[in-house]
N, C-alpha and C positions, 0 to 999 in steps of 0.2 A: 491464578487464572488471569488470562489476558483478554480484555474486551476490545473488539475492533469495530469502529463506527464508520460507516460510509456506504458507498454504492456497489451494486452489482450491475454489470454491463454485459449485454449480449454482443460478443465480438464476432462479426461476420467477415469471413475471408473469401475473397473472390478467386476464381480460377476453375479450369476444367470444363468449361462450357463450350459448345459449338460456336462458331463464328456468328456474331449477331445476337448472342444470348449472354446472360450473366447468371452464373451459378454461385450461390453463397453457402459456405459451410459455417454454421454458427457454433461457437464454443463459449461456455460461460467464462466471464472475466470480470473486470472492474478491479482497480488497484486494491482497495480495502478488502474486498471479498477474496481476491487472490492471496493476500497476506493471511487472512483467517484460515483459508484452506491449507496453505503451507504449514502454518502453526499446528493445525489439527493433525495433519499427516505426520508431523515430527513428534507428536505425542504431548504437546503442550495443551493443557486445558484452556479452551478458547470459546468465547461467546461472541457471536456476531450480532451487531446492532444495526439494522437496516430496515428500510421500507421496501418490502418485496411485493411486486405485483402478483396478481392471481392469473396473469396471462401465461401463454405457453413458455415464454422465457423465464418467468418467475418460478414456474414449476421446475425448470431445469436448474435454476440457481439453488433452490432448496435441496434438490436431490444431491447436488454436488457438495453443498455444505454439510449436510447430514452424513453423506457417505464418507466424508473426510474427518468425521468425528467432532464437528463443530456444534456447539449448543446454539440452537436457534430460538430458544424461549424468549429472547429479547427482540425478535423480529416483529415488525408491524405488518400486518396483512393489509396491503394497500389496494385501492380501487384503480389507481392510475396505471398507465402502461409502463413497461420496462424501458430503460435506456438502451439504445442500439448504437453500435459503433461499427462502421464498415471500414475494414482495414486493407491496405495494400502494403506488401512487403518490398523493401528496396533490396539492392544486391547484397547488403550485409545482414539481411534478415530482420532489419528494424521495421516496425510497423508505423505507417502514416494513417491516421484515423480521420474519418468524417463522422461526426456525432449527430445523433438524432435524440435530443434530450429535453426539448422544451415541454414543460408540463409533466415530465416523467416522475414516477413514484418516488425515486431515490431522494428527491430534493424538496419534498413538500412537508418537511418536519414542522410540527407544531410544538409549543411549549409543553402541552399535556402529554405528548408522546415521548418526551425526553426527561422524565423524572430520574432522580439519582438511583431509584430502585432498579433501573435497567442495567446499572453498572454491576450489580450482583456480587459485590465484594471483590471485584477484580483488583489485582495489585498494579495493573498497568492498563491504560487506555491508549490505544493506537488509532489514529485517524489521518485523513489527508485526502488528496486527489480532488475530484470535482465537488465532493461534499463540503470542502472548505470555502468554496467561492461561488457556488450556484445558489441563487436565491429562488424561492423565499426561505429555504431551510438553512442557509449558511450561517445566519445570525443565531439561530437556535443551536446549531452544532457548536459554535464558538462559546455560547453561554453554558452549554453542557460540559464542555472541556474545562472551563473555568471553575464550575461547580465541583467537578470530579477531582481537580488538582490536589485538594487537601487529603484525598484518600488514595490516590494512585499516581504512579509515574506517568507522565504524558509523553507519548511518542508521536511524531508528526513526519509524514512523507508528502511533500507538496505535489509531486508527480504532475508537473504543470502541463496544461494543454493551451498553448498560446492562442489558438483559434477560438477558444470558448471564454476566456477571461483575460483581462489586462494585467500588466505587471503590477499596477497599483492595487488591483483586487487581491492578488496573491500576497503582496507585501503587507497588506492590512491583516492577513490571517497567519502569516509566517514570520517568526516562529510560533506564534500563538500559544505562548506559555509552555513550550516544549522543554522537556528535560533531555530528550533524544531527538535529534533531527537527522534523518537520512534522506539524502537527495542525490540525484545524478549530476554529473558535470554539465549536462545539457540544461537541467533545471537551474543550476547556478548561473550559467551564462545568460539565461532569460531573466532571472530575478535580479542579479547584480552584474550587469554587463561591464566587462573591463576590470573586474575585481578578481584578484588571484584567489585560489582556493584557500590558501592560508589566511589571507586577510579576511575573507568571508567567514571562516571559522572563528577568528578572533572577534569579529563584529557580533556574531551570534552568541559567543561566550559572554560578551559584555551585556547581552540582553537576557542572560540567565540560562542559556542552553549549556548543560554540562558536557554532553557528548554529541559531537557532530561527525557524521560519516558521509564523505563524498565518494560515490561510486563512479568508477572510470571505465566501465565496460570491460573489455578484455585486458585492460591495464591494471585492474584491481581496484583498490580503494585507498583513500586517505582517511585515517582515524585521528580525530582531535579530541582529547579529553581535557577540558579546562586549560587548553593551550599547549599541553604535551601532545606530541604527534608521532605517528608511526604509519608506514605505508604497508598495505597488504597486497601481495602480488596477485595477478589474475590466475585463473585455473584454465589451462588449455583444453578445449573440447572441440568436437566437430559441431558447429552451430547449425541448427535447423532454422530457428528464429529466436529473437530475444524477447518475445512477448512474455511479460510477467517476471522477467529476471530480477528487476529491482525490487518487486514485491517479495519475491522469494528470498532475496538477500536480507531484507528487513525481517522476515520471519525467522531466518536462521540466526540473525543477530539477537532478536528478542528471546528466542528459544534458549540460547546459551546464557543470556543475561537474566533469565527468569528468577533465579534465586536472589538476585540483587535488586529486584524491582519492588516498588511499594512506597518510595520516597523520592528524594531529590538526587539520588545516586552519590551521596557524599562519601560512601565507603568504596566506591568503584575505583580500581586502579587501572593503569594503562595496559598492563599485561593481560588482565582479564578482558578488557575491551578489545584488545588486539586478537585474542583467541576467539572471541565471539564473532568478530568481523571475518576472520579466516574461515570459520564455519559458514558464515553467511555467503561468502564468495563461492564455497563449494556447492551449497544448495542452489545458488543462482546459476552456476555453470551447468549443473545437471538439468535445470529447467530449460536451458538453451538447446538441449539435445533432442527435444521433442516438440511437435507443433503446438502452438498456443500456450496459454498459461496453465501448465500441467505440472506442478511441483512434485518432487520425488517423495516416495515413501521410504522410510529407513530400512524396511524389509520388504518381503514380497507383497505386492499390492493385493488387498483383500478381494475375494471373488465378488462379482456383482450379484 
């Protein structure tokens, strides 16, 4: 089983309103929740660890997680409101977000809420995004990751939001004891400006990260396993938007690595890592063909 720790976000997309008005279409999102949903749909046993509000958005999040086969027994029922992100899409289908997250449920973790029992025997703990850097809960998330490391492979996706946290705040938590670090080339440019992808991979390998994957959008990905590297080509598709593509890539990668998870990945070879990243690229590409973070099902989508 893979446990995913982090936030759910209500992604509100604008458009379609008469002049002088603003209409918003709200879709469930949030990097960690997207990854959990994609893993569940791929058939990987997945547990989501989050603080989910009881508001209208929170109910939407729960329905999506449960409907995708995700175990929500580790979810905390929170009194605070959900995180809201209002998104605008550029010409390439990339989303630019304005976040409304102050005091939101996702980031109010207490030590009592993050005992190791929430891990539930998972062989891998995946986390990242705003949960890494948003106080007051970020410190508790970091402590939980450190406590889980002796029992599970640690996977981190920083999914940086420059408007919400500084570079220093992210670097304090990244790599954060990760065995697997998946990040976009945009994340890398923010975290280590002027550093080549190869040099960044080597830096993180020196800090103990065995597998680093840098995704490059339509150009594919760079896979670096303890300094051995291979390039994964992109998968051509008709792009609707790229929302959730990186999260879907991570899910595809972890899905294919599932049998190798549970430790420090000492037995993982480059061929296996490459095959997992190829699958991740395919899952990400399919996610780009539909609006919002709606990762694919391997077969027919279950009836509602």
